[in-house]
CHARMM internal coordinates of N, CA and C (Angstrom, degrees):
IC EDIT
DIST 1 N 1 CA 1.4547
DIST 1 CA 1 C 1.5277
ANGL 1 N 1 CA 1 C 109.53
DIST 1 C 2 N 1.3061
ANGL 1 CA 1 C 2 N 116.50
DIHE 1 N 1 CA 1 C 2 N 129.36
DIST 2 N 2 CA 1.4603
ANGL 1 C 2 N 2 CA 121.79
DIHE 1 CA 1 C 2 N 2 CA -178.82
DIST 2 CA 2 C 1.5237
ANGL 2 N 2 CA 2 C 110.36
DIHE 1 C 2 N 2 CA 2 C -85.85
DIST 2 C 3 N 1.3175
ANGL 2 CA 2 C 3 N 116.12
DIHE 2 N 2 CA 2 C 3 N 138.01
DIST 3 N 3 CA 1.4597
ANGL 2 C 3 N 3 CA 120.60
DIHE 2 CA 2 C 3 N 3 CA 175.51
DIST 3 CA 3 C 1.5305
ANGL 3 N 3 CA 3 C 110.75
DIHE 2 C 3 N 3 CA 3 C -104.45
DIST 3 C 4 N 1.3366
ANGL 3 CA 3 C 4 N 117.07
DIHE 3 N 3 CA 3 C 4 N 7.27
DIST 4 N 4 CA 1.4515
ANGL 3 C 4 N 4 CA 122.13
DIHE 3 CA 3 C 4 N 4 CA 179.67
DIST 4 CA 4 C 1.5240
ANGL 4 N 4 CA 4 C 109.80
DIHE 3 C 4 N 4 CA 4 C -86.78
DIST 4 C 5 N 1.3140
ANGL 4 CA 4 C 5 N 116.16
DIHE 4 N 4 CA 4 C 5 N 131.40
DIST 5 N 5 CA 1.4544
ANGL 4 C 5 N 5 CA 121.76
DIHE 4 CA 4 C 5 N 5 CA 178.69
DIST 5 CA 5 C 1.5251
ANGL 5 N 5 CA 5 C 108.88
DIHE 4 C 5 N 5 CA 5 C -86.31
DIST 5 C 6 N 1.3245
ANGL 5 CA 5 C 6 N 117.18
DIHE 5 N 5 CA 5 C 6 N 121.43
DIST 6 N 6 CA 1.4635
ANGL 5 C 6 N 6 CA 121.80
DIHE 5 CA 5 C 6 N 6 CA 179.72
DIST 6 CA 6 C 1.5231
ANGL 6 N 6 CA 6 C 109.11
DIHE 5 C 6 N 6 CA 6 C -83.31
DIST 6 C 7 N 1.3243
ANGL 6 CA 6 C 7 N 116.26
DIHE 6 N 6 CA 6 C 7 N 110.70
DIST 7 N 7 CA 1.4668
ANGL 6 C 7 N 7 CA 121.56
DIHE 6 CA 6 C 7 N 7 CA -178.34
DIST 7 CA 7 C 1.5228
ANGL 7 N 7 CA 7 C 112.74
DIHE 6 C 7 N 7 CA 7 C -106.48
DIST 7 C 8 N 1.3279
ANGL 7 CA 7 C 8 N 116.91
DIHE 7 N 7 CA 7 C 8 N 12.55
DIST 8 N 8 CA 1.4617
ANGL 7 C 8 N 8 CA 119.76
DIHE 7 CA 7 C 8 N 8 CA -176.63
DIST 8 CA 8 C 1.5218
ANGL 8 N 8 CA 8 C 112.76
DIHE 7 C 8 N 8 CA 8 C -63.72
DIST 8 C 9 N 1.3131
ANGL 8 CA 8 C 9 N 118.07
DIHE 8 N 8 CA 8 C 9 N -27.24
DIST 9 N 9 CA 1.4714
ANGL 8 C 9 N 9 CA 120.86
DIHE 8 CA 8 C 9 N 9 CA 179.63
DIST 9 CA 9 C 1.5306
ANGL 9 N 9 CA 9 C 113.01
DIHE 8 C 9 N 9 CA 9 C -110.72
DIST 9 C 10 N 1.3063
ANGL 9 CA 9 C 10 N 116.02
DIHE 9 N 9 CA 9 C 10 N 11.43
DIST 10 N 10 CA 1.4684
ANGL 9 C 10 N 10 CA 119.83
DIHE 9 CA 9 C 10 N 10 CA -179.82
DIST 10 CA 10 C 1.5251
ANGL 10 N 10 CA 10 C 109.98
DIHE 9 C 10 N 10 CA 10 C -64.81
DIST 10 C 11 N 1.3041
ANGL 10 CA 10 C 11 N 115.25
DIHE 10 N 10 CA 10 C 11 N 145.04
DIST 11 N 11 CA 1.4601
ANGL 10 C 11 N 11 CA 121.89
DIHE 10 CA 10 C 11 N 11 CA 175.19
DIST 11 CA 11 C 1.5248
ANGL 11 N 11 CA 11 C 106.60
DIHE 10 C 11 N 11 CA 11 C -101.80
DIST 11 C 12 N 1.3071
ANGL 11 CA 11 C 12 N 115.12
DIHE 11 N 11 CA 11 C 12 N 116.23
DIST 12 N 12 CA 1.4646
ANGL 11 C 12 N 12 CA 121.42
DIHE 11 CA 11 C 12 N 12 CA -174.05
DIST 12 CA 12 C 1.5240
ANGL 12 N 12 CA 12 C 110.39
DIHE 11 C 12 N 12 CA 12 C -96.26
DIST 12 C 13 N 1.3237
ANGL 12 CA 12 C 13 N 115.74
DIHE 12 N 12 CA 12 C 13 N 140.42
DIST 13 N 13 CA 1.4660
ANGL 12 C 13 N 13 CA 122.22
DIHE 12 CA 12 C 13 N 13 CA 176.29
DIST 13 CA 13 C 1.5095
ANGL 13 N 13 CA 13 C 108.79
DIHE 12 C 13 N 13 CA 13 C -120.56
DIST 13 C 14 N 1.3181
ANGL 13 CA 13 C 14 N 115.53
DIHE 13 N 13 CA 13 C 14 N 136.85
DIST 14 N 14 CA 1.4602
ANGL 13 C 14 N 14 CA 120.71
DIHE 13 CA 13 C 14 N 14 CA 179.17
DIST 14 CA 14 C 1.5259
ANGL 14 N 14 CA 14 C 109.42
DIHE 13 C 14 N 14 CA 14 C -80.03
DIST 14 C 15 N 1.3005
ANGL 14 CA 14 C 15 N 116.23
DIHE 14 N 14 CA 14 C 15 N 143.19
DIST 15 N 15 CA 1.4591
ANGL 14 C 15 N 15 CA 122.02
DIHE 14 CA 14 C 15 N 15 CA 177.97
DIST 15 CA 15 C 1.5242
ANGL 15 N 15 CA 15 C 110.77
DIHE 14 C 15 N 15 CA 15 C -58.34
DIST 15 C 16 N 1.3200
ANGL 15 CA 15 C 16 N 115.97
DIHE 15 N 15 CA 15 C 16 N 141.58
DIST 16 N 16 CA 1.4658
ANGL 15 C 16 N 16 CA 120.00
DIHE 15 CA 15 C 16 N 16 CA 176.68
DIST 16 CA 16 C 1.5293
ANGL 16 N 16 CA 16 C 110.75
DIHE 15 C 16 N 16 CA 16 C -69.30
DIST 16 C 17 N 1.3289
ANGL 16 CA 16 C 17 N 117.77
DIHE 16 N 16 CA 16 C 17 N -14.11
DIST 17 N 17 CA 1.4542
ANGL 16 C 17 N 17 CA 121.48
DIHE 16 CA 16 C 17 N 17 CA 177.50
DIST 17 CA 17 C 1.5267
ANGL 17 N 17 CA 17 C 111.79
DIHE 16 C 17 N 17 CA 17 C -86.05
DIST 17 C 18 N 1.3148
ANGL 17 CA 17 C 18 N 117.91
DIHE 17 N 17 CA 17 C 18 N -8.00
DIST 18 N 18 CA 1.4597
ANGL 17 C 18 N 18 CA 121.06
DIHE 17 CA 17 C 18 N 18 CA 177.48
DIST 18 CA 18 C 1.5192
ANGL 18 N 18 CA 18 C 108.36
DIHE 17 C 18 N 18 CA 18 C -72.02
DIST 18 C 19 N 1.2991
ANGL 18 CA 18 C 19 N 116.26
DIHE 18 N 18 CA 18 C 19 N 140.02
DIST 19 N 19 CA 1.4609
ANGL 18 C 19 N 19 CA 120.45
DIHE 18 CA 18 C 19 N 19 CA -173.91
DIST 19 CA 19 C 1.5157
ANGL 19 N 19 CA 19 C 114.02
DIHE 18 C 19 N 19 CA 19 C -87.42
DIST 19 C 20 N 1.3303
ANGL 19 CA 19 C 20 N 118.42
DIHE 19 N 19 CA 19 C 20 N -7.01
DIST 20 N 20 CA 1.4550
ANGL 19 C 20 N 20 CA 120.28
DIHE 19 CA 19 C 20 N 20 CA 178.33
DIST 20 CA 20 C 1.5106
ANGL 20 N 20 CA 20 C 114.27
DIHE 19 C 20 N 20 CA 20 C 73.48
DIST 20 C 21 N 1.3266
ANGL 20 CA 20 C 21 N 117.45
DIHE 20 N 20 CA 20 C 21 N 14.21
DIST 21 N 21 CA 1.4657
ANGL 20 C 21 N 21 CA 120.44
DIHE 20 CA 20 C 21 N 21 CA -178.30
DIST 21 CA 21 C 1.5253
ANGL 21 N 21 CA 21 C 112.29
DIHE 20 C 21 N 21 CA 21 C -104.66
DIST 21 C 22 N 1.3302
ANGL 21 CA 21 C 22 N 116.97
DIHE 21 N 21 CA 21 C 22 N 15.80
DIST 22 N 22 CA 1.4595
ANGL 21 C 22 N 22 CA 120.51
DIHE 21 CA 21 C 22 N 22 CA 179.64
DIST 22 CA 22 C 1.5104
ANGL 22 N 22 CA 22 C 113.29
DIHE 21 C 22 N 22 CA 22 C 83.17
DIST 22 C 23 N 1.3186
ANGL 22 CA 22 C 23 N 117.15
DIHE 22 N 22 CA 22 C 23 N 4.51
DIST 23 N 23 CA 1.4591
ANGL 22 C 23 N 23 CA 121.24
DIHE 22 CA 22 C 23 N 23 CA -179.07
DIST 23 CA 23 C 1.5175
ANGL 23 N 23 CA 23 C 112.36
DIHE 22 C 23 N 23 CA 23 C -84.35
DIST 23 C 24 N 1.2951
ANGL 23 CA 23 C 24 N 115.88
DIHE 23 N 23 CA 23 C 24 N -141.81
DIST 24 N 24 CA 1.4586
ANGL 23 C 24 N 24 CA 122.59
DIHE 23 CA 23 C 24 N 24 CA -175.97
DIST 24 CA 24 C 1.5351
ANGL 24 N 24 CA 24 C 110.09
DIHE 23 C 24 N 24 CA 24 C -70.58
DIST 24 C 25 N 1.3254
ANGL 24 CA 24 C 25 N 116.39
DIHE 24 N 24 CA 24 C 25 N 102.65
DIST 25 N 25 CA 1.4525
ANGL 24 C 25 N 25 CA 121.37
DIHE 24 CA 24 C 25 N 25 CA -178.40
DIST 25 CA 25 C 1.5291
ANGL 25 N 25 CA 25 C 110.03
DIHE 24 C 25 N 25 CA 25 C -121.77
DIST 25 C 26 N 1.2869
ANGL 25 CA 25 C 26 N 114.78
DIHE 25 N 25 CA 25 C 26 N 134.56
DIST 26 N 26 CA 1.4632
ANGL 25 C 26 N 26 CA 121.43
DIHE 25 CA 25 C 26 N 26 CA 178.25
DIST 26 CA 26 C 1.5168
ANGL 26 N 26 CA 26 C 107.87
DIHE 25 C 26 N 26 CA 26 C -113.33
DIST 26 C 27 N 1.3194
ANGL 26 CA 26 C 27 N 116.21
DIHE 26 N 26 CA 26 C 27 N 136.97
DIST 27 N 27 CA 1.4656
ANGL 26 C 27 N 27 CA 121.91
DIHE 26 CA 26 C 27 N 27 CA 175.39
DIST 27 CA 27 C 1.5187
ANGL 27 N 27 CA 27 C 108.74
DIHE 26 C 27 N 27 CA 27 C -120.55
DIST 27 C 28 N 1.3180
ANGL 27 CA 27 C 28 N 115.08
DIHE 27 N 27 CA 27 C 28 N 151.55
DIST 28 N 28 CA 1.4574
ANGL 27 C 28 N 28 CA 120.31
DIHE 27 CA 27 C 28 N 28 CA 176.49
DIST 28 CA 28 C 1.5072
ANGL 28 N 28 CA 28 C 108.90
DIHE 27 C 28 N 28 CA 28 C -138.95
DIST 28 C 29 N 1.3262
ANGL 28 CA 28 C 29 N 116.32
DIHE 28 N 28 CA 28 C 29 N 159.69
DIST 29 N 29 CA 1.4691
ANGL 28 C 29 N 29 CA 122.06
DIHE 28 CA 28 C 29 N 29 CA -178.81
DIST 29 CA 29 C 1.5324
ANGL 29 N 29 CA 29 C 108.02
DIHE 28 C 29 N 29 CA 29 C -111.68
DIST 29 C 30 N 1.3344
ANGL 29 CA 29 C 30 N 117.12
DIHE 29 N 29 CA 29 C 30 N 89.76
DIST 30 N 30 CA 1.4620
ANGL 29 C 30 N 30 CA 120.96
DIHE 29 CA 29 C 30 N 30 CA -172.31
DIST 30 CA 30 C 1.5243
ANGL 30 N 30 CA 30 C 115.45
DIHE 29 C 30 N 30 CA 30 C -62.77
DIST 30 C 31 N 1.3411
ANGL 30 CA 30 C 31 N 118.76
DIHE 30 N 30 CA 30 C 31 N -29.57
DIST 31 N 31 CA 1.4597
ANGL 30 C 31 N 31 CA 119.25
DIHE 30 CA 30 C 31 N 31 CA -177.57
DIST 31 CA 31 C 1.5321
ANGL 31 N 31 CA 31 C 111.81
DIHE 30 C 31 N 31 CA 31 C -67.02
DIST 31 C 32 N 1.3199
ANGL 31 CA 31 C 32 N 117.22
DIHE 31 N 31 CA 31 C 32 N -19.24
DIST 32 N 32 CA 1.4666
ANGL 31 C 32 N 32 CA 120.52
DIHE 31 CA 31 C 32 N 32 CA 178.04
DIST 32 CA 32 C 1.5244
ANGL 32 N 32 CA 32 C 112.02
DIHE 31 C 32 N 32 CA 32 C -74.21
DIST 32 C 33 N 1.3364
ANGL 32 CA 32 C 33 N 118.04
DIHE 32 N 32 CA 32 C 33 N -17.60
DIST 33 N 33 CA 1.4606
ANGL 32 C 33 N 33 CA 121.31
DIHE 32 CA 32 C 33 N 33 CA -178.18
DIST 33 CA 33 C 1.5235
ANGL 33 N 33 CA 33 C 111.88
DIHE 32 C 33 N 33 CA 33 C -60.04
DIST 33 C 34 N 1.3255
ANGL 33 CA 33 C 34 N 117.51
DIHE 33 N 33 CA 33 C 34 N -28.87
DIST 34 N 34 CA 1.4594
ANGL 33 C 34 N 34 CA 120.58
DIHE 33 CA 33 C 34 N 34 CA 178.48
DIST 34 CA 34 C 1.5307
ANGL 34 N 34 CA 34 C 111.71
DIHE 33 C 34 N 34 CA 34 C -62.87
DIST 34 C 35 N 1.3439
ANGL 34 CA 34 C 35 N 115.81
DIHE 34 N 34 CA 34 C 35 N -24.87
DIST 35 N 35 CA 1.4657
ANGL 34 C 35 N 35 CA 119.73
DIHE 34 CA 34 C 35 N 35 CA 178.50
DIST 35 CA 35 C 1.5234
ANGL 35 N 35 CA 35 C 111.46
DIHE 34 C 35 N 35 CA 35 C -88.14
DIST 35 C 36 N 1.3338
ANGL 35 CA 35 C 36 N 117.06
DIHE 35 N 35 CA 35 C 36 N 0.72
DIST 36 N 36 CA 1.4573
ANGL 35 C 36 N 36 CA 121.13
DIHE 35 CA 35 C 36 N 36 CA 176.44
DIST 36 CA 36 C 1.5131
ANGL 36 N 36 CA 36 C 115.14
DIHE 35 C 36 N 36 CA 36 C 96.14
DIST 36 C 37 N 1.3320
ANGL 36 CA 36 C 37 N 117.61
DIHE 36 N 36 CA 36 C 37 N 2.92
DIST 37 N 37 CA 1.4669
ANGL 36 C 37 N 37 CA 120.96
DIHE 36 CA 36 C 37 N 37 CA 178.98
DIST 37 CA 37 C 1.5219
ANGL 37 N 37 CA 37 C 110.11
DIHE 36 C 37 N 37 CA 37 C -133.80
DIST 37 C 38 N 1.3276
ANGL 37 CA 37 C 38 N 115.77
DIHE 37 N 37 CA 37 C 38 N 156.86
DIST 38 N 38 CA 1.4659
ANGL 37 C 38 N 38 CA 121.39
DIHE 37 CA 37 C 38 N 38 CA 177.34
DIST 38 CA 38 C 1.5232
ANGL 38 N 38 CA 38 C 108.38
DIHE 37 C 38 N 38 CA 38 C -130.23
DIST 38 C 39 N 1.3446
ANGL 38 CA 38 C 39 N 117.39
DIHE 38 N 38 CA 38 C 39 N 113.39
DIST 39 N 39 CA 1.4541
ANGL 38 C 39 N 39 CA 120.58
DIHE 38 CA 38 C 39 N 39 CA 175.24
DIST 39 CA 39 C 1.5354
ANGL 39 N 39 CA 39 C 110.11
DIHE 38 C 39 N 39 CA 39 C -80.69
DIST 39 C 40 N 1.3253
ANGL 39 CA 39 C 40 N 116.05
DIHE 39 N 39 CA 39 C 40 N 140.94
DIST 40 N 40 CA 1.4582
ANGL 39 C 40 N 40 CA 122.85
DIHE 39 CA 39 C 40 N 40 CA -179.27
DIST 40 CA 40 C 1.5271
ANGL 40 N 40 CA 40 C 106.95
DIHE 39 C 40 N 40 CA 40 C -133.84
DIST 40 C 41 N 1.3406
ANGL 40 CA 40 C 41 N 116.50
DIHE 40 N 40 CA 40 C 41 N 138.49
DIST 41 N 41 CA 1.4573
ANGL 40 C 41 N 41 CA 119.62
DIHE 40 CA 40 C 41 N 41 CA -179.55
DIST 41 CA 41 C 1.5268
ANGL 41 N 41 CA 41 C 110.61
DIHE 40 C 41 N 41 CA 41 C -144.43
DIST 41 C 42 N 1.3166
ANGL 41 CA 41 C 42 N 115.53
DIHE 41 N 41 CA 41 C 42 N 168.22
DIST 42 N 42 CA 1.4547
ANGL 41 C 42 N 42 CA 123.89
DIHE 41 CA 41 C 42 N 42 CA 175.32
DIST 42 CA 42 C 1.5241
ANGL 42 N 42 CA 42 C 107.27
DIHE 41 C 42 N 42 CA 42 C -84.56
DIST 42 C 43 N 1.3070
ANGL 42 CA 42 C 43 N 118.27
DIHE 42 N 42 CA 42 C 43 N 120.53
DIST 43 N 43 CA 1.4677
ANGL 42 C 43 N 43 CA 120.94
DIHE 42 CA 42 C 43 N 43 CA -176.31
DIST 43 CA 43 C 1.5299
ANGL 43 N 43 CA 43 C 112.46
DIHE 42 C 43 N 43 CA 43 C -64.81
DIST 43 C 44 N 1.3205
ANGL 43 CA 43 C 44 N 117.77
DIHE 43 N 43 CA 43 C 44 N -22.12
DIST 44 N 44 CA 1.4616
ANGL 43 C 44 N 44 CA 120.26
DIHE 43 CA 43 C 44 N 44 CA 178.49
DIST 44 CA 44 C 1.5262
ANGL 44 N 44 CA 44 C 111.58
DIHE 43 C 44 N 44 CA 44 C -76.24
DIST 44 C 45 N 1.3216
ANGL 44 CA 44 C 45 N 117.44
DIHE 44 N 44 CA 44 C 45 N -11.69
DIST 45 N 45 CA 1.4580
ANGL 44 C 45 N 45 CA 122.08
DIHE 44 CA 44 C 45 N 45 CA -178.78
DIST 45 CA 45 C 1.5319
ANGL 45 N 45 CA 45 C 109.08
DIHE 44 C 45 N 45 CA 45 C -133.38
DIST 45 C 46 N 1.3434
ANGL 45 CA 45 C 46 N 117.79
DIHE 45 N 45 CA 45 C 46 N 65.80
DIST 46 N 46 CA 1.4665
ANGL 45 C 46 N 46 CA 120.76
DIHE 45 CA 45 C 46 N 46 CA -173.18
DIST 46 CA 46 C 1.5264
ANGL 46 N 46 CA 46 C 114.86
DIHE 45 C 46 N 46 CA 46 C -64.31
DIST 46 C 47 N 1.3111
ANGL 46 CA 46 C 47 N 117.69
DIHE 46 N 46 CA 46 C 47 N -19.11
DIST 47 N 47 CA 1.4665
ANGL 46 C 47 N 47 CA 119.53
DIHE 46 CA 46 C 47 N 47 CA 178.45
DIST 47 CA 47 C 1.5243
ANGL 47 N 47 CA 47 C 111.59
DIHE 46 C 47 N 47 CA 47 C -99.36
DIST 47 C 48 N 1.3192
ANGL 47 CA 47 C 48 N 115.51
DIHE 47 N 47 CA 47 C 48 N 2.91
DIST 48 N 48 CA 1.4574
ANGL 47 C 48 N 48 CA 120.73
DIHE 47 CA 47 C 48 N 48 CA 178.63
DIST 48 CA 48 C 1.5198
ANGL 48 N 48 CA 48 C 111.30
DIHE 47 C 48 N 48 CA 48 C -82.77
DIST 48 C 49 N 1.3051
ANGL 48 CA 48 C 49 N 116.85
DIHE 48 N 48 CA 48 C 49 N -169.29
DIST 49 N 49 CA 1.4576
ANGL 48 C 49 N 49 CA 120.80
DIHE 48 CA 48 C 49 N 49 CA -176.68
DIST 49 CA 49 C 1.5238
ANGL 49 N 49 CA 49 C 112.50
DIHE 48 C 49 N 49 CA 49 C -72.40
DIST 49 C 50 N 1.3122
ANGL 49 CA 49 C 50 N 115.00
DIHE 49 N 49 CA 49 C 50 N 157.65
DIST 50 N 50 CA 1.4621
ANGL 49 C 50 N 50 CA 121.99
DIHE 49 CA 49 C 50 N 50 CA 173.49
DIST 50 CA 50 C 1.5239
ANGL 50 N 50 CA 50 C 107.54
DIHE 49 C 50 N 50 CA 50 C -119.70
DIST 50 C 51 N 1.3035
ANGL 50 CA 50 C 51 N 115.78
DIHE 50 N 50 CA 50 C 51 N 141.54
DIST 51 N 51 CA 1.4526
ANGL 50 C 51 N 51 CA 120.68
DIHE 50 CA 50 C 51 N 51 CA 172.78
DIST 51 CA 51 C 1.5262
ANGL 51 N 51 CA 51 C 107.18
DIHE 50 C 51 N 51 CA 51 C -87.34
DIST 51 C 52 N 1.3131
ANGL 51 CA 51 C 52 N 117.09
DIHE 51 N 51 CA 51 C 52 N 138.93
DIST 52 N 52 CA 1.4590
ANGL 51 C 52 N 52 CA 121.69
DIHE 51 CA 51 C 52 N 52 CA -178.65
DIST 52 CA 52 C 1.5280
ANGL 52 N 52 CA 52 C 108.53
DIHE 51 C 52 N 52 CA 52 C -113.26
DIST 52 C 53 N 1.3286
ANGL 52 CA 52 C 53 N 116.35
DIHE 52 N 52 CA 52 C 53 N 120.67
DIST 53 N 53 CA 1.4608
ANGL 52 C 53 N 53 CA 121.86
DIHE 52 CA 52 C 53 N 53 CA -179.42
DIST 53 CA 53 C 1.5230
ANGL 53 N 53 CA 53 C 110.30
DIHE 52 C 53 N 53 CA 53 C -114.09
DIST 53 C 54 N 1.3279
ANGL 53 CA 53 C 54 N 117.70
DIHE 53 N 53 CA 53 C 54 N 146.84
DIST 54 N 54 CA 1.4647
ANGL 53 C 54 N 54 CA 119.03
DIHE 53 CA 53 C 54 N 54 CA 170.10
DIST 54 CA 54 C 1.5403
ANGL 54 N 54 CA 54 C 108.06
DIHE 53 C 54 N 54 CA 54 C -59.90
DIST 54 C 55 N 1.3147
ANGL 54 CA 54 C 55 N 117.15
DIHE 54 N 54 CA 54 C 55 N 140.59
DIST 55 N 55 CA 1.4698
ANGL 54 C 55 N 55 CA 121.03
DIHE 54 CA 54 C 55 N 55 CA -176.96
DIST 55 CA 55 C 1.5293
ANGL 55 N 55 CA 55 C 111.63
DIHE 54 C 55 N 55 CA 55 C -56.25
DIST 55 C 56 N 1.3165
ANGL 55 CA 55 C 56 N 117.89
DIHE 55 N 55 CA 55 C 56 N -37.64
DIST 56 N 56 CA 1.4707
ANGL 55 C 56 N 56 CA 120.36
DIHE 55 CA 55 C 56 N 56 CA -179.67
DIST 56 CA 56 C 1.5264
ANGL 56 N 56 CA 56 C 111.36
DIHE 55 C 56 N 56 CA 56 C -66.53
DIST 56 C 57 N 1.3198
ANGL 56 CA 56 C 57 N 117.94
DIHE 56 N 56 CA 56 C 57 N -36.64
DIST 57 N 57 CA 1.4703
ANGL 56 C 57 N 57 CA 121.23
DIHE 56 CA 56 C 57 N 57 CA 177.86
DIST 57 CA 57 C 1.5237
ANGL 57 N 57 CA 57 C 110.92
DIHE 56 C 57 N 57 CA 57 C -69.01
DIST 57 C 58 N 1.3264
ANGL 57 CA 57 C 58 N 117.07
DIHE 57 N 57 CA 57 C 58 N -40.82
DIST 58 N 58 CA 1.4633
ANGL 57 C 58 N 58 CA 121.01
DIHE 57 CA 57 C 58 N 58 CA 178.41
DIST 58 CA 58 C 1.5251
ANGL 58 N 58 CA 58 C 109.98
DIHE 57 C 58 N 58 CA 58 C -63.64
DIST 58 C 59 N 1.3186
ANGL 58 CA 58 C 59 N 116.52
DIHE 58 N 58 CA 58 C 59 N -42.25
DIST 59 N 59 CA 1.4588
ANGL 58 C 59 N 59 CA 120.88
DIHE 58 CA 58 C 59 N 59 CA 178.69
DIST 59 CA 59 C 1.5280
ANGL 59 N 59 CA 59 C 111.01
DIHE 58 C 59 N 59 CA 59 C -60.81
DIST 59 C 60 N 1.3157
ANGL 59 CA 59 C 60 N 117.24
DIHE 59 N 59 CA 59 C 60 N -43.17
DIST 60 N 60 CA 1.4662
ANGL 59 C 60 N 60 CA 121.21
DIHE 59 CA 59 C 60 N 60 CA 178.72
DIST 60 CA 60 C 1.5326
ANGL 60 N 60 CA 60 C 110.67
DIHE 59 C 60 N 60 CA 60 C -64.01
DIST 60 C 61 N 1.3291
ANGL 60 CA 60 C 61 N 117.18
DIHE 60 N 60 CA 60 C 61 N -40.08
DIST 61 N 61 CA 1.4633
ANGL 60 C 61 N 61 CA 121.70
DIHE 60 CA 60 C 61 N 61 CA 177.82
DIST 61 CA 61 C 1.5264
ANGL 61 N 61 CA 61 C 110.77
DIHE 60 C 61 N 61 CA 61 C -61.84
DIST 61 C 62 N 1.3264
ANGL 61 CA 61 C 62 N 116.90
DIHE 61 N 61 CA 61 C 62 N -49.49
DIST 62 N 62 CA 1.4662
ANGL 61 C 62 N 62 CA 121.43
DIHE 61 CA 61 C 62 N 62 CA -179.19
DIST 62 CA 62 C 1.5224
ANGL 62 N 62 CA 62 C 110.66
DIHE 61 C 62 N 62 CA 62 C -61.77
DIST 62 C 63 N 1.3189
ANGL 62 CA 62 C 63 N 117.11
DIHE 62 N 62 CA 62 C 63 N -41.82
DIST 63 N 63 CA 1.4664
ANGL 62 C 63 N 63 CA 120.91
DIHE 62 CA 62 C 63 N 63 CA 177.66
DIST 63 CA 63 C 1.5269
ANGL 63 N 63 CA 63 C 110.51
DIHE 62 C 63 N 63 CA 63 C -59.72
DIST 63 C 64 N 1.3292
ANGL 63 CA 63 C 64 N 116.22
DIHE 63 N 63 CA 63 C 64 N -42.76
DIST 64 N 64 CA 1.4614
ANGL 63 C 64 N 64 CA 120.38
DIHE 63 CA 63 C 64 N 64 CA 178.34
DIST 64 CA 64 C 1.5145
ANGL 64 N 64 CA 64 C 112.79
DIHE 63 C 64 N 64 CA 64 C -63.55
DIST 64 C 65 N 1.3141
ANGL 64 CA 64 C 65 N 117.21
DIHE 64 N 64 CA 64 C 65 N -41.99
DIST 65 N 65 CA 1.4676
ANGL 64 C 65 N 65 CA 121.07
DIHE 64 CA 64 C 65 N 65 CA 179.11
DIST 65 CA 65 C 1.5243
ANGL 65 N 65 CA 65 C 109.91
DIHE 64 C 65 N 65 CA 65 C -64.32
DIST 65 C 66 N 1.3080
ANGL 65 CA 65 C 66 N 116.04
DIHE 65 N 65 CA 65 C 66 N -44.28
DIST 66 N 66 CA 1.4788
ANGL 65 C 66 N 66 CA 119.63
DIHE 65 CA 65 C 66 N 66 CA -178.46
DIST 66 CA 66 C 1.5219
ANGL 66 N 66 CA 66 C 112.30
DIHE 65 C 66 N 66 CA 66 C -65.19
DIST 66 C 67 N 1.3218
ANGL 66 CA 66 C 67 N 117.12
DIHE 66 N 66 CA 66 C 67 N -31.92
DIST 67 N 67 CA 1.4634
ANGL 66 C 67 N 67 CA 119.82
DIHE 66 CA 66 C 67 N 67 CA -177.60
DIST 67 CA 67 C 1.5125
ANGL 67 N 67 CA 67 C 112.58
DIHE 66 C 67 N 67 CA 67 C -89.36
DIST 67 C 68 N 1.3323
ANGL 67 CA 67 C 68 N 116.95
DIHE 67 N 67 CA 67 C 68 N -3.50
DIST 68 N 68 CA 1.4483
ANGL 67 C 68 N 68 CA 120.23
DIHE 67 CA 67 C 68 N 68 CA 177.48
DIST 68 CA 68 C 1.5211
ANGL 68 N 68 CA 68 C 112.68
DIHE 67 C 68 N 68 CA 68 C 73.25
DIST 68 C 69 N 1.3023
ANGL 68 CA 68 C 69 N 116.79
DIHE 68 N 68 CA 68 C 69 N 54.22
DIST 69 N 69 CA 1.4600
ANGL 68 C 69 N 69 CA 120.49
DIHE 68 CA 68 C 69 N 69 CA 179.76
DIST 69 CA 69 C 1.5191
ANGL 69 N 69 CA 69 C 110.40
DIHE 68 C 69 N 69 CA 69 C -58.76
DIST 69 C 70 N 1.3538
ANGL 69 CA 69 C 70 N 117.77
DIHE 69 N 69 CA 69 C 70 N 152.20
DIST 70 N 70 CA 1.4607
ANGL 69 C 70 N 70 CA 120.45
DIHE 69 CA 69 C 70 N 70 CA 179.04
DIST 70 CA 70 C 1.5263
ANGL 70 N 70 CA 70 C 110.91
DIHE 69 C 70 N 70 CA 70 C -54.17
DIST 70 C 71 N 1.3141
ANGL 70 CA 70 C 71 N 115.37
DIHE 70 N 70 CA 70 C 71 N 136.92
DIST 71 N 71 CA 1.4492
ANGL 70 C 71 N 71 CA 120.60
DIHE 70 CA 70 C 71 N 71 CA -179.75
DIST 71 CA 71 C 1.5182
ANGL 71 N 71 CA 71 C 112.91
DIHE 70 C 71 N 71 CA 71 C 92.30
DIST 71 C 72 N 1.3359
ANGL 71 CA 71 C 72 N 118.04
DIHE 71 N 71 CA 71 C 72 N -5.16
DIST 72 N 72 CA 1.4628
ANGL 71 C 72 N 72 CA 121.84
DIHE 71 CA 71 C 72 N 72 CA 179.14
DIST 72 CA 72 C 1.5304
ANGL 72 N 72 CA 72 C 107.85
DIHE 71 C 72 N 72 CA 72 C -85.01
DIST 72 C 73 N 1.3288
ANGL 72 CA 72 C 73 N 117.45
DIHE 72 N 72 CA 72 C 73 N 110.60
DIST 73 N 73 CA 1.4739
ANGL 72 C 73 N 73 CA 120.39
DIHE 72 CA 72 C 73 N 73 CA -176.83
DIST 73 CA 73 C 1.5186
ANGL 73 N 73 CA 73 C 112.70
DIHE 72 C 73 N 73 CA 73 C -78.36
DIST 73 C 74 N 1.3083
ANGL 73 CA 73 C 74 N 117.47
DIHE 73 N 73 CA 73 C 74 N 74.11
DIST 74 N 74 CA 1.4632
ANGL 73 C 74 N 74 CA 121.42
DIHE 73 CA 73 C 74 N 74 CA -177.63
DIST 74 CA 74 C 1.4648
ANGL 74 N 74 CA 74 C 112.29
DIHE 73 C 74 N 74 CA 74 C -78.56
END
COOR INIT
IC SEED 1 N 1 CA 1 C
IC BUILD
């Protein structure tokens, strides 16, 4: 049994917080969340590595960003 996540056909979405100016952009593959994980990568390096987070942890992170948690430089 393989424990490697095949992301070759993943559909990546750019973060709504990305400014579209070629700077710091984060992409994620939302359809993978149904499997319990969320892959995240640097959009400037699409063939580079992706970080894999448990879907519940990613959800908590996004909720924190949206609510403006302390230390979030909005």
